[in-house]
Residue, then its C-alpha position, 0 to 999 in steps of 0.5 A: x501898822x500899829x507900832x510895828x517898828x517898836x522894838x521888844x526889849x529882851x530880859x534874858x540872862x546876862x553874861x557875867x559882867x565880873x570875873x570872866x576869864x575868857x582870853x585868846x586861848x579860849x576864842x570860842x568861849x570869848x566870842x560867845x560871851x561878847x555876842x550874848x552881851x552884844x545881842x542884849x545891848x543892841x536889842x535894848x538900844x538899837x544900833x545908834x544907842x548901843x556902846x561897845x564899852x557896855x558890851x565889853x562890861x556886860x561880857x567881862x572882857x576888854x574892849x580891845x577884844x571886841x575889836x579884835x574879833x569883830x572889827x568895829x561896831x557895825x561888824x559886831x552888829x552883823x555878827x549878832x544878826x547872823x547868830x540870831x538867825x543862826x539860832x532859829x534856823x538851827x532850832x527849826x531844823x530840829x523839828x524834823x518836819x519832813x518825818x511827820x504828816x504835812x498838816x502835822x508839820x505845819x502845826x509843828x512849825x506854827x507852834x514853834x514859831x510862836x514859842x520862839x518869838x515869846x521866848x526870845x523877844x530880843x530876836x524881834x527887837x533886832x529885826x525891828x531895828x534892822x528893818x528901820x535901817x532897811x536891812x542895809x547891814x543884813x544885805x552884806x551877809x552871805x551867811x544869812x542867805x545860806x541859812x534860809x535856802x535849806x529851811x525853805x527847801x524843807x518847807x517846800x517839801x512839806x507843802x509838795x508832800x501835802x499837795x501830792x496827798x490831796x490835802x494842800x493846794x498845788x503850787x504854794x510858795x514856801x516863802x508866803x506860807x512862812x511869812x504868813x506864820x511869822x507875821x501873825x506871830x510877830x505883830x501880835x507880840x510886837x503890838x500887844x501893849x498898844x492892842x491890849x489898851x485899845x481893845x481893853x483886854x489882856x493880850x499878854x495873858x497865858x490864855x490869850x497867848x495859847x488861844x492866839x497860837x491856836x488861831x494862827x495854826x487854824x488861819x494858816x491851815x485854812x489858807x493852804x488846804x485844798x478846797x473840799 
């Protein structure tokens, strides 16, 4: 795969480095500031290169607070992964896929996934890092499994509704459908620099990004529609 394991480096807004006043009296604010800072640190440098000192500096907290909330660097990294998945699964739940026609639901999910990956490059970077480590950290999380089951069941209902209406093929696996959407989106973004170079086209231009979203939607719908 062309550069499939290379990280995307996020450049989102950083938490304030100085003057942050979160303390143990405001644990939610403190832990969120640490998670935001750690997300950037791990996304930019991976597990090996990330430093707890740098996270503390980004978050504007004492390093001891990080150990207090998350135990050690591995615990902090796992918490970052869990938070990353929580954010995307929560946003997906707001799509209300079950309230629209099945084809519109798939269009909505595809467009959302594409936009989310574009707007959150740190998410793809974290996934690339964890895949390099063969998900050894993610396997320790029961929370991540509990997040994905409801999402897959909602997608299963959309596909079953489409099949009942005669629009989709019977017996579609929601996991396969989601992997199709996510892989078409993630591969393009993870490899856009090398692909732009070897094919002499700017795959990061707004026009190309819009066209690729339409392409993904067409491919996914074509793969699940019942043949005429």
